[in-house]
N, C-alpha and C positions, 0 to 999 in steps of 0.2 A: 376607509381605504377602498379603492376602486379595483375591480377585477376587469381584465381585458377579455373580450369575447372572441378574440382570435382574428378579428378583421379590423383591428385598430380602434374599435369603439369601446369605451369603458362602460361597464355595468356595475352599478352600486349595489352592495350587499344590503340585505334587510337591516334597518337601523339597530334592532335589538341583537342580531347576531353580530353585527360590527362592534357594538359596545361590549359584548362578551370577549370577543377577540382581542379588543384593546385592553381590557382588564386582565387577560390571562397571558403570560409569558412562559413559554416552554423552554426549558433549557437542556438542549440536546448536545451531545458531542458531535460536532460536524467536521472535525479535522482528521477523519479517518484515513484519508488517502495520504496525507502528509505523514501521519504517524506510521503508516504502513511503509512508506519509503524510508523513514528514519530507522525503523526496526530492521529492515533488509540491510541498510547500509552499515549500521553500527554492528549488528549480529555478525555479519561476514567480516567486517574490519577488525572486531575483536578476535575472532576465531582463526581466521586464515593466517595473518601475520604471526599470531601466537604459536600456531603449529609450525610455521616455517622457522621462527626463531628457536624453538625447542628442538626441531630437527638438526639445525645447523649447529646448535650448541652440543648436542649429542655427537656430532661428527667432529668435535674438537676445533671448531672454527673459532677465530678470535671475535671479540666484540665488535671491532671495527667491520669485519666482513659480515657478520649477522646484521649490523645496523645498515650497511650498504645494501645488502641484499633484500632486507626488510623495507627500506625506503622505496627500492625499485618495485618491489611487489605491491606496496600500497599505492604508488602512482599507477601502475598498471592496472591494479584491481579497481581503483576509483574510476578509471577511464572506461573500463570494461562494464563494470557495474552501472555506472551513469548511462552509458550507451544503451545497456540492455533496458534500463528504466524509460529511456526516451523512445526506444523502438516499441516497447509494450504499450505505452500510452499512446503512441502514434497509431498503433494498430487498432486500439480501441476506438479512437476517434474516427479512423477510416471505416471500421465496421458499423459504427453508428450512422455515418454519412451514407453508406450503401444501403443500410436497411431503411433509413428515412426516405430516401428516393424511391426505394421499392414500394413503401407504404403510401407515398404520395401517388404513385402510379396506380396502385390497386383501388384507392378510394374513387379514382375517376374511371377506370377501366372495369372494375367488378364491384361497383357499390353495394349491391345486394349481398354479395358474399361477406364483404367487410361488415356490413350491418348485422349479418347474422353471427359474425364472430364477436361483435360487441355485446349482442344479447347473450351469447354463450358465457362470456366473461362475467357479465352481471349475474347471470343465473347461478354461477359457481359461488357467488357470495350470498345466495339465498334470496335474490331479488325475483319477484313473481313477474310473469310476462306483462300483466296490466300495469306493473310499476316500472319495468324498464323499457317498454314501448316509447313512452314520451322522451326518454333520455336518448334512445337510439335515433328518433326523429330529429331531436335538437342537434345531435352530433352531425347528422347528415346534412344540416343546414350550415354547419360551420366546419368546412374541411381542415383548417388548420388545427382546430381544438381536436377534431377527429383523429387526425393523424398523430397528435401528441398523446392522445388516449391510447391509441394502438401501440405506439412505441414504448409506453410505460407499463400498460397492463397486459399486452399480448407478448411483447418481446422482453419485457423487464429491463428496458435501456433507459438510462437518463442521459440527457445531453452533457457531453463532457466539456470541461473547461478548455478553450482553445489554447491556453498557455500551460495546460497540464503536463504536456511532454517535456517541455524545457524545465518547469519547475521540478518534475519527478527526476530528471537526470541530475540536476544541480543538488537536490536534496540528498539523493542516494549517494553521489560522489563525495560531498562534503561529510556526510555521516560516516562513510567508509574511512576517510582520511582521519577523522577524529577518533573513530574506534580503533583504527590500526596503529595510531601513534601510542596507544596505551601499553601494548606489550613490548614496544621497541624502546620506550623511553629509559628503562633501566640501563640498557646497553650503551647509553650516552654517558652515564656516571660511573659505570663499573668496567674497568679495562679487561677483567677476567670474565670470560663468557659464563663460566659456571656460577659465579656469584651474581652476574646479571640475570641469569636464568632463574635462580631462586627468587630474586626481587620481582622478575616479570611474572612469575607463577603467582605470587602473592597479590601483586597490584592487578594482574588481569582477572584472576578469579574473583577478587573483590568487585571489579568493574562489571564482571559478568553477572554476579549476584545483584547488584544494584540495577543493572540494565534489565535483567530478567524480572526483578520485582516491579520496576516501573512499566515494563511491557505488559505484565499481567494485569496491573491496575488500570492501564488505559484500554486494554483490549477486553476487559470484563472477565478475565480468567482469574484463577486463585494466585495472587501475587507470590506467596511463599513457594508454591509449587512451580510457578513459572521460573523463579530465581533458581531454584535447585536444579531444574531441567536444563536451564541455560547454562549454567556453570558446569554441569555434568558433561554437556556436549563439548564445551571448550576444553575440559580437562582430558577427556577421552581423545580427542583429536591431537592434542599437544603430546600426550603420553605416547599415542601410536607413532607420531612423527619422530619423537625422541628414541623410542624403542627400536624403530626401523633404522635410524641413522647409527645407533650404537651397534646393531647386528651387522651392518653392511661395513661400518668403519669403527671397530672396537677401539 
């Protein structure tokens, strides 16, 4: 496997090192951004319509009214959440572009300062001056690699996927719709809102427990603790909405 030197010329790794890389396959979880978007969408989708349905049920609304209001909320919420995800990802991409342009200018206008920053970064990793000097000199000969190094190690920025904003918007919106359909589904089958509410509580709390467990598993947290916390948040939100509705409309 050849490495690019930043000027379009391929550099071949040492054969022994290349053999080691070919023999070793690292299994890392690389879908963090997608999982984050799904978590955001499903979490809000399960909780907000659940609380809305509970509140309307507490106000003695019929199942048809709860269902109509719930569908409207899910539609509006999916659009709002999706747009928020799009704007957030777009802002990250714009920020990266601005910082990239700034670094490109600095390696040309103040190369000595930028070289000193490279030396400082390497020194923080315990690299001695006689060890990092050749690295600094090599980067100075390769402006593209130099800028990439500064973006990653000075600013901690990775180049974003140009399609990230659209993917994030769609993922969050779809996840919100799927999550929001769970607490509303019982209102399709039960004409009496009180009966539908009981079914909605059982179904939604079960979904929250499963979702919380999966979230804990994929994010590296304690799955059972995550499941309990996620279900508790949903239960508190719906109970608060139901209690407030009953207090205002006994």
